C-alpha positions in Angstrom: 0.0 0.0 0.0 1.4 3.4 -0.9 2.1 6.1 1.6 2.4 9.9 1.1 4.8 12.2 2.8 5.4 16.0 2.7 8.4 17.9 4.0 9.4 21.5 3.5 13.2 22.2 3.0 14.8 25.0 5.0 14.7 27.3 1.9 10.9 26.8 1.5 10.8 24.2 -1.3 8.1 21.6 -0.6 8.8 17.9 -1.3 6.0 15.4 -1.6 6.7 11.7 -2.1 4.3 8.8 -2.7 6.0 5.5 -1.8 4.8 2.8 -4.1 6.5 -0.4 -2.9 5.4 -2.6 -5.8 6.6 -0.1 -8.5 9.8 -0.8 -10.5 10.0 2.8 -11.6 9.9 6.3 -10.1 9.1 9.7 -11.5 10.5 13.0 -10.2 8.9 16.3 -11.1 10.1 19.8 -10.4 7.1 22.1 -10.6 6.9 25.9 -10.9 3.8 27.7 -9.8 4.0 29.8 -13.0 2.7 29.5 -16.5 1.4 31.6 -19.3 -1.1 33.4 -17.0 1.9 35.0 -15.2 3.1 36.6 -18.4 2.5 40.1 -19.8 1.3 40.5 -23.3 4.8 41.7 -24.4 6.4 38.4 -23.3 3.6 36.0 -24.1 5.0 32.5 -24.5 8.1 33.1 -22.5 7.3 30.4 -19.9 7.1 27.8 -22.7 10.3 29.2 -24.2 12.1 28.8 -20.9 10.9 25.2 -20.8 12.8 24.6 -24.1 15.9 26.5 -23.0 16.4 24.4 -19.8 17.4 21.5 -22.1 20.0 23.4 -24.1 23.0 23.0 -21.7 24.3 23.8 -18.3 27.7 24.8 -16.9 28.5 21.1 -16.6 26.5 19.5 -19.4 25.9 20.2 -23.1 22.4 19.5 -24.6 23.9 16.2 -26.0 25.3 15.3 -22.6 21.8 15.7 -21.0 20.2 13.4 -23.6 22.9 10.8 -23.4 22.8 10.7 -19.6 19.1 10.0 -19.3 19.0 7.6 -22.2 22.0 5.7 -20.8 19.7 4.5 -18.0 16.7 4.0 -20.3 14.9 6.9 -18.7 12.7 9.7 -20.0 13.4 13.4 -19.4 10.7 15.9 -20.5 8.7 19.0 -19.6 5.4 20.8 -20.2 4.0 24.2 -19.8 0.4 25.0 -18.8 -1.5 28.2 -18.1 -0.8 28.0 -14.3 2.2 25.8 -13.9 5.3 24.3 -15.5 6.8 20.9 -14.9 10.2 19.3 -15.6 10.2 15.6 -14.9 12.2 12.4 -15.3 11.1 8.8 -15.2 13.7 6.1 -14.4 14.1 2.8 -12.7 14.2 3.1 -8.9 17.9 2.3 -8.8 18.5 5.4 -11.0 16.7 8.0 -8.8 20.0 9.8 -8.0 20.7 10.2 -11.7 17.2 11.7 -12.2 17.4 14.1 -9.3 21.0 15.2 -10.3 20.1 15.8 -13.9 16.8 17.6 -13.2 18.3 19.9 -10.6 21.2 20.8 -12.8 19.1 21.9 -15.8 16.7 23.7 -13.4 19.2 25.9 -11.6 22.4 25.9 -13.7 21.2 26.4 -17.3 23.4 28.7 -19.3 20.8 30.4 -21.6 23.5 30.6 -24.2 22.7 33.3 -26.8 23.5 31.1 -29.8 21.2 28.4 -28.4 18.6 30.9 -27.6 18.4 32.2 -31.1 18.3 28.7 -32.5 15.5 27.7 -30.2 13.5 30.7 -31.3 13.4 29.1 -34.7 12.2 25.8 -33.2 9.4 27.4 -31.3 8.3 29.4 -34.3 8.0 26.2 -36.2 5.9 24.8 -33.4 3.6 27.8 -33.6 3.3 27.4 -37.4 2.4 23.7 -36.9 -0.5 24.7 -34.6 -1.6 27.4 -37.1 -1.6 24.7 -39.8 -3.7 22.3 -37.6 -7.2 23.8 -37.3 -8.4 21.2 -34.9 -5.7 22.3 -32.5 -5.8 26.0 -33.4 -9.6 26.3 -32.7 -9.0 25.7 -28.9 -6.6 28.6 -28.8 -9.0 30.8 -30.7 -11.7 29.8 -28.3 -9.7 30.6 -25.2 -8.8 34.0 -26.6 -12.4 34.8 -27.2 -13.8 33.3 -24.0 -11.3 35.1 -21.7 -10.7 38.0 -23.9 -7.9 40.3 -22.8 -6.9 38.1 -19.9 -3.6 36.1 -19.8 -5.6 32.8 -19.3 -6.8 33.4 -22.8 -3.4 33.8 -24.5 -1.8 30.9 -26.3 0.8 29.1 -24.1 3.2 29.1 -27.1 2.9 32.9 -27.5 2.9 34.5 -30.9 5.4 34.8 -33.7 5.9 38.5 -32.8 6.5 37.9 -29.1 8.8 34.9 -29.6 11.0 36.8 -32.1 11.3 39.7 -29.7 12.7 37.7 -26.7 16.1 38.8 -25.6 18.4 36.9 -23.3 17.8 39.7 -20.7 14.0 39.1 -21.0 14.4 35.4 -20.5 16.8 35.7 -17.5 14.6 38.3 -15.8 11.4 36.1 -16.1 13.3 33.0 -15.1 14.8 34.6 -12.0 11.5 36.1 -10.9 9.5 32.9 -11.2 11.7 29.9 -11.3 14.2 30.8 -8.6 11.4 31.7 -6.1 11.6 28.9 -3.6 8.0 29.6 -2.4 6.8 28.9 -5.9 8.8 25.7 -6.5 8.0 22.2 -5.3 9.0 18.7 -6.0 6.8 15.6 -6.3 8.1 12.1 -6.5 6.2 8.8 -6.9 7.5 5.2 -7.2 9.4 2.5 -5.5 11.6 4.9 -3.5 11.8 6.1 0.1 10.9 9.6 1.1 14.0 10.0 3.3 16.3 9.0 0.3 14.5 11.5 -1.9 14.9 14.2 0.8 18.6 13.6 1.1 19.2 13.8 -2.6 17.1 17.0 -3.0 18.8 18.7 0.0 22.2 18.2 -1.7 20.9 19.4 -5.1 18.3 22.1 -4.3 18.9 22.9 -0.7 21.5 25.5 -1.6 18.9 27.6 -3.5 18.4 30.9 -1.8 15.1 31.3 0.0 13.2 33.8 -2.1 9.5 34.7 -2.1 7.2 37.2 -3.6 3.4 37.7 -3.6 1.5 37.8 -6.9 -2.0 39.1 -7.1 -4.2 37.7 -10.0 -7.3 39.2 -11.4 -9.9 36.5 -12.1 -10.9 36.3 -15.8 -14.4 37.3 -17.0 -16.2 35.3 -19.7 -17.0 37.1 -23.0 -20.1 35.6 -24.6 -20.8 35.8 -28.3 -19.2 34.4 -31.4 -16.0 34.7 -33.4 -15.7 33.2 -36.9 -12.4 32.8 -38.5 -13.0 32.4 -42.2 -10.6 30.0 -44.0 -11.0 27.6 -46.9 -10.8 24.2 -45.2 -12.4 20.8 -45.9 -14.1 21.0 -42.5 -15.4 23.5 -40.1 -14.0 23.2 -36.6 -15.9 24.7 -33.8 -15.9 25.2 -30.0 -18.9 26.1 -27.9 -18.4 26.8 -24.2 -19.8 28.1 -21.0 -18.4 29.2 -17.6 -18.3 26.7 -14.8 -17.0 26.8 -11.2 -13.2 26.8 -10.6 -11.1 23.6 -9.9 -11.4 23.6 -6.1 -15.1 24.6 -6.0 -17.4 22.5 -3.8 -19.5 21.7 -6.9 -16.6 20.3 -8.9 -17.9 16.7 -8.8 -21.2 17.8 -10.3 -19.1 19.5 -13.1 -17.2 16.3 -13.7 -20.4 14.2 -13.9 -22.2 16.7 -16.2 -19.2 16.8 -18.5 -19.1 13.0 -18.6 -22.8 12.6 -19.5 -22.6 15.4 -22.1 -19.5 14.5 -24.1 -17.0 12.2 -22.5 -16.8 9.0 -24.6 -18.8 7.1 -27.2 -21.8 6.6 -25.0 -22.2 10.3 -24.3 -25.2 12.4 -25.4 -23.2 14.4 -27.9 -21.5 11.5 -29.5 -24.7 9.6 -29.9 -26.8 12.5 -31.2 -24.3 14.2 -33.5 -22.2 11.3 -34.8 -24.1 8.1 -34.3 -27.7 9.2 -35.1 -27.0 12.0 -37.7 -23.4 11.4 -38.9 -22.7 15.2 -38.7 -19.2 14.9 -37.3 -16.4 12.4 -37.0 -15.1 13.9 -33.8 -17.3 15.5 -31.1 -16.6 15.7 -27.4 -16.6 18.0 -24.4 -13.8 18.8 -21.9 -13.1 20.9 -18.9 -10.6 23.7 -18.4 -10.6 24.3 -14.7 -8.2 26.9 -13.2 -7.5 28.4 -9.8 -10.2 31.1 -10.0 -12.3 30.2 -13.1 -13.4 27.4 -15.3 -15.0 26.5 -18.6 -16.8 23.6 -20.2 -16.1 23.3 -23.9 -17.6 21.3 -26.7 -15.5 20.6 -29.8 -16.8 19.3 -33.1 -15.4 18.9 -36.6 -18.0 19.0 -39.3 -18.6 20.0 -42.9 -19.3 23.6 -43.7 -22.8 22.5 -44.9 -23.5 20.8 -41.5 -22.1 23.6 -39.4 -25.4 25.3 -38.6 -27.1 22.0 -37.8 -24.2 20.8 -35.5 -24.3 24.1 -33.5 -28.0 23.9 -33.0 -27.8 20.3 -31.9 -25.1 21.1 -29.3 -27.2 24.0 -27.9 -30.2 21.6 -27.9 -28.2 19.2 -25.7 -27.3 22.0 -23.3 -31.0 22.8 -23.0 -32.0 19.1 -22.5 -29.6 18.8 -19.6 -31.5 21.5 -17.9 -34.5 19.2 -18.0 -32.6 16.5 -16.1 -30.7 13.3 -16.5 -31.7 9.7 -15.9 -30.6 7.5 -12.9 -29.0 5.2 -15.4 -26.9 8.0 -16.8 -25.8 9.0 -13.3 -24.8 5.5 -12.4 -22.9 5.0 -15.7 -21.1 8.4 -15.3 -20.1 7.5 -11.7 -18.6 4.2 -12.9 -16.9 5.8 -15.8 -15.3 8.6 -13.8 -14.1 6.3 -11.0 -12.8 3.6 -13.3 -10.9 6.0 -15.5 -9.4 7.8 -12.5 -8.2 4.5 -10.9 -6.8 3.2 -14.2 -5.1 6.5 -14.7 -3.3 6.2 -11.3 -1.5 2.9 -12.1 1.8 4.5 -13.1 4.4 6.4 -11.1 4.2 9.4 -13.5 0.4 9.7 -13.1 0.8 9.6 -9.3 3.5 12.2 -9.4 1.2 14.5 -11.4 -1.7 14.0 -9.1 0.4 15.0 -6.1 1.3 18.2 -7.9 -2.2 19.1 -9.0 -3.5 18.5 -5.4 -0.8 20.9 -4.1 -1.4 23.5 -6.8 -5.2 23.6 -6.5 -6.0 22.4 -3.0 -2.8 22.9 -1.0 -3.1 19.4 0.4 -3.2 15.8 -0.7 -6.7 14.8 -1.8 -7.2 11.1 -1.0 -8.7 8.9 -3.7 -11.4 7.8 -1.2 -12.4 11.5 -0.9 -12.7 11.8 -4.7 -14.7 8.5 -4.9 -17.0 9.8 -2.2 -17.5 13.1 -3.9 -18.4 11.4 -7.2 -20.8 9.0 -5.4 -22.5 12.0 -3.7 -23.6 13.6 -6.9 -27.3 13.2 -7.6 -29.5 13.7 -10.7 -31.0 16.8 -9.1 -27.5 18.2 -8.4 -26.6 17.8 -12.1 -29.9 19.4 -13.2 -29.4 22.3 -10.9 -25.9 22.9 -12.2 -27.1 22.7 -15.8 -29.8 25.3 -15.1 -27.1 27.6 -13.6 -24.5 27.4 -16.3 -26.5 26.9 -19.6 -27.9 30.3 -20.1 -28.5 31.3 -23.8 -26.7 34.6 -23.1 -23.8 32.9 -21.5 -22.5 30.9 -24.5 -19.3 31.5 -26.4 -18.8 30.1 -29.8 -15.7 30.1 -32.1 -15.3 28.4 -35.5 -12.7 28.2 -38.2 -13.4 27.2 -41.8 -15.8 28.2 -44.6 -18.4 29.4 -42.1 -20.8 32.3 -42.3 -22.5 34.6 -39.8 -25.9 33.8 -41.2 -25.4 30.2 -40.1 -25.2 31.2 -36.4 -28.3 30.6 -34.3 -30.4 33.5 -33.2 -28.8 35.2 -30.2 -25.2 34.5 -31.1 -23.5 37.4 -32.8 -19.9 38.2 -33.8 
């Protein structure tokens, strides 16, 4: 049976470990409580750019040395940037935990940010941005976020823009890095696998314990939803659309109702959206709903890819499903959604990397470890009435945001939705 421990180093860095005695592997993650929402418009995308730069060489290791070292033990070294956090992680066999901690710590605090490498990496990120721009079923989600949270950092693309990435100087990068990544009150480490907490602590004290204790308070302004529509006209084979509404934030007491409603609406092949739009009417190949839950806001979004001719019908059907949820859900749907949510959660927690990530999400959004039993209990506590009440609260005709890209026209929008 796994056990979870939490210790705070003298300099303020939190260390959380889940000991998984039966696991052959372990995953170590260094997390930063900063992401794209911490940026100004002038440096949009700089968090993601720093993620790239931390793999380009340190005082002791070249970029090639970093790759060789992790691959020599069969491990994985990677990173990702979100809107509210950034993570650098390594997954290795338990016996190689020291290698993972040493390597991660070195790239995190000793990266050189070499000017030549910086200019080359700009070109890499610019290609990444172009790739998204050429992939409409990816791009539409960025377009939606920009329209939904208009003018707020949560709505800006994590990658930034071509203009901002081109403008980054070494001084810009170092300034942002020092203000957000070297703040020990904003950095924490999560570890999960077949390793002992005390061993992890000893390794991290040697590698990160020397970081100077620094802290700073940031005040965030909650985003405000902007309802209405935005159509991006482009000659494409399909029309890609997102329709969404505001929902409670990640740590809200009603979050389990939100999970359940989303599952019934558009999570999986048995969901209402999949059955109505794809199976019964063949209007879309891909249709689903998902949640974007943040520290102080949230959204429920439906995506569909359809033909230009079917765009209007697809939009109206999605809105019709919103309205039908306000009339209630069946006891069978509630039971199935409960089983689906609990099953997918438990299956998703079988690996050391998923356990490591859960520890981090709990720390970021709840400031504590949320036991699996508590989550199961929360899911089991959701009733059909609770889902109906939530639907009535969030699915207001005036509270809908729609974005689409393709050969779409304003006249195809339903009444009440305007650009």
